[in-house]
N, C-alpha and C positions, 0 to 999 in steps of 0.2 A: 467535611463535606460526602462522606460515603458510608460511615459507620453505623447511622439510623438504617441502613437498606440491606447491610451484608452481614455474613455469617463467615467470612470470606477466610480460611485458614491462613494467616499471615505468616507463620512458619516456613508453610510449602511454600508460599510466593516467597517467601526471601530464600527458600533455597533454588527454585528456580533460577530468582536473578541469578545468584552466586554462580550457578551454573554453567548460566549465560555469559554471564560477565567475563569468567575463566575460559571460558572457551576460545570466546573473542581474544584476551590476553593472551593467547599462545599462538597468535597468529605471527605474530614479527621472530619467534623463536623456530619457524620452519619456514624450509628453504620454500621457493614457488616456481622454479623450474615448470615448464610443463610437463606432467605426467602421463597426461592422456588425453586422447583425444574423442571424440564420436564425429562422424561421417555420414554425410549423403550428397546428393545430387537434387538442385530444384530449379526446372526449368534446362535443364542442360550446365547447370550453374554449381560447382563442386562448392560446398559449403562444410564449413568444419571446424568445432570448438574446442579447444584446447582446456583442459584442466588440470591447473596446478595442486600441490598440497594444501596450499593455503585458503584457494577456493572451496575445497571438500570442505576445509574444519569451516567454512562459513556457511555451507549449506546444512554441513551435520548441529553446527551451534541455532540454525534457524526449526531445523525439524526440531533437536532438543526443546526448543520454547515453544513451538505448536502442539509438541505432545503434553507440554507440563500446563501450557493452557485447556488443553482439553480435560484432563485432571480436573483441574479445579474445578471451571464449567459442572463437568458431571457430579460434582460436590452441592450443587446449587437443589435447593430443595424443587424447585418447578420443575428441574431437569429429571432428579428423582423419582418425582411423581407423574413422569408423562408427560406434563404440560407443553415442556418445549421437549423437542425430540430433535435436534438439529442443533450440534457443537462448532461444527466447522466454520461459521461464521465469523466467530469471536476470534479464531485462530488469526485470521487476514492481517488487523491490524500490528499485532506483537510481532508476526510472522515478517511480513514486509520490514519493521523496523529493523529486526537485527540483520535482515540483507543491509540497510541502507547504514547501518554502523559498520557494519562489515566495510563497506565498501570507502566511507569516509576514512577509516583508521587505516586502511590501508595506504590510504594517500597523506596521509599527516607524518610531516617529520620530527618535529617538535615535540620531546617526551612530556614537558606539561601540558601542551595544547592537545596529543595524545590520551595523557590520563585523564582530562577533563572531560573532554568527551565521551571516555569510557565510562565515566560518572556518572555523565548525563544520560546516556544511555541506560546505565541503568535506573536511572529515576523516571526517566519517559516509559519503561518498560513494566515500570511496578504501577506509574498511575493508570496506564492502558491496559493492563490484568486486571484493576480494580476496577476503572470505570465498565471494563466489559462486563463484569459482576454482577456489576449494579444493573444493568440493562439487558441481563436477563428476567427479570421482572420488570415490566415495561411500564407496570400501575404503581411501580416503586418510587417515592419520595426524590428520590434523587437521579431517575434514572433519566428524566430531559437532562439534566447539567452532564451528567456523565456521556450522554449521547452530545451532547455538543461540542466537548473536550473531545469524542473522537472524530466528529467531522472535519474537526479544526486538523488534527495531527492528521486524518485519510488523507485531505488535500494538499499539508506540507510535504507527505510523503508522495503525492503523486507530482507535484511539481519539479523534486529531487531526483526520484528515476526517472521523468521523463527528461532530466539535465544527463542524466549519468550516461541514461542508453542512446544518447544523441549525441555525447561527447563522446564516444567512443569511434563514434564513425565507422561502424561495422557495415556491412553490405543490409541492404533495406530487407530482404527477406528475414533475415536474424534481427534486427533491430527492431521490423515491423512485430515481427513473433514475439518479442520480450513485450513491446507497448499495448499489444494484445494481450498479454497474460496479465501483468500491473492494471491496466484502463477495465479489465474484466471482474479480475479479483476486487479493487476497489469500489466499483461501482456495484458489488453484488455486497458488498459489507455497507455502502450507504444507503443501497435502496432497500436493504432488508430493514430496514429502521420502520419502513411502510409498514408492516404486518401484512401485505400482500402477499399474495401465495406463492409458492416456492417457485412454481413453472413460470408463472409471469414477470419474476424477478432474475430468473436465469434467462430468461429469451430476452430481457431487455440488456441486463449486463451482458450477453454475449454479443447482440447487434451493437453496444456500444465499443463493445473492445474492438471490434472490426473496423469500426468507422475511425475510431482513435489509430488503428493502424493503419488502416489507407491512407489515413492524414500524415504519419511517420513515414509513411512512403515516399511522400512526394516532398513534405517540410526536409527530406534527407538533400534534394535539391537546392534547398535553398540557401543562398550565402548569407549567413547571417553568427551571430554570436550563441552562447549555450542559454546566455541567460533570457534572450528573445525566443528560441524556440521553444525552450523550455516553458517560459509565462503563456506563453501561443497556445501549446497544447491543453495549458491549466485552463485556460481562458474556455476552450471549445469543451473541455471538461466538464467542465463546471455548469455551461450553459448545456450539454447532452443529460448531466444528470439531473439538472434541475428540468426540464422537458420530458424526463422519465420519471421524475419524483411526481409531477402535475398529472402525469398518466393514470400512475397506478391508482393516484385517491379521484381519479375520475371529475381532474377540474382541470383537464388537457383542451383549449379553447382559441378561439381566432385570435383574441385578446391576447393573452398570456404568449402566442407564440410571436405575435408581434411585439412585444413588451422585452421580451428575450433578443429577440432580432437586433432591436436598436439598439438595447444594453450593451449587447454582444459587438454590433458595428464602431460603438461608441468605445469602446474599451480594446478593440484593435487597432484602430484608427491612432487614438494617444499614444497605443505600445508602439506600434509604426515607425510614427513621428517622431516619436523621444528616443526611438534606434537609428535613425536615418543620418 
């Protein structure tokens, strides 16, 4: 699927995936009581995040993955020639994939399921990096298919992360902040494909993250289940991405707004009706 468009160093990619999987595989061997915390106050409310050794390992694995992806992207001819100057957008999907995999693995008790999930993580991570490399050249024959694959994965990551964040039942100031980071990061990844200017993509991504964070703040008071909460946030996220994308290509008009509003209203109605 990608062979015609890339000269990606598969040996380095194999080493990167193996190191990430090794890092994730070490988590069950590490005791995970709280080993440190960071605290502050917000509007007079004390806030404190506890960090365990396993959490630190997961963050290091994500950092390792991002660093490895950056190294591979920097080897692309367009990057070496200076035609592509930003490489951090290519970290987002692989980095968040590692975070999600780490959280899922920590909640799996069956050995067989745990091993299968770890292997699946490696396969998905491999495909993501190959696809990211192919999209560095937007005119390449595999760029369109690669971008479609990354878009699908980005939305899957969004709904899983929304569910994980909501399911923590943490204070709204914490869950909303995490939702902002996830939404803004994935929005930047999805909107960057429009090839609009960095400032416009960044501004819209930050604005979208703020809207999603405010929505999370409200949904924390909603008596529902994790499926409905996550899927509802995904629908809003999808609609906002669509509107922002239309804006970046200067096609946002009244007709588009009406179409999105109708589709979203129908989707939310069907979702809520099925869960009541």
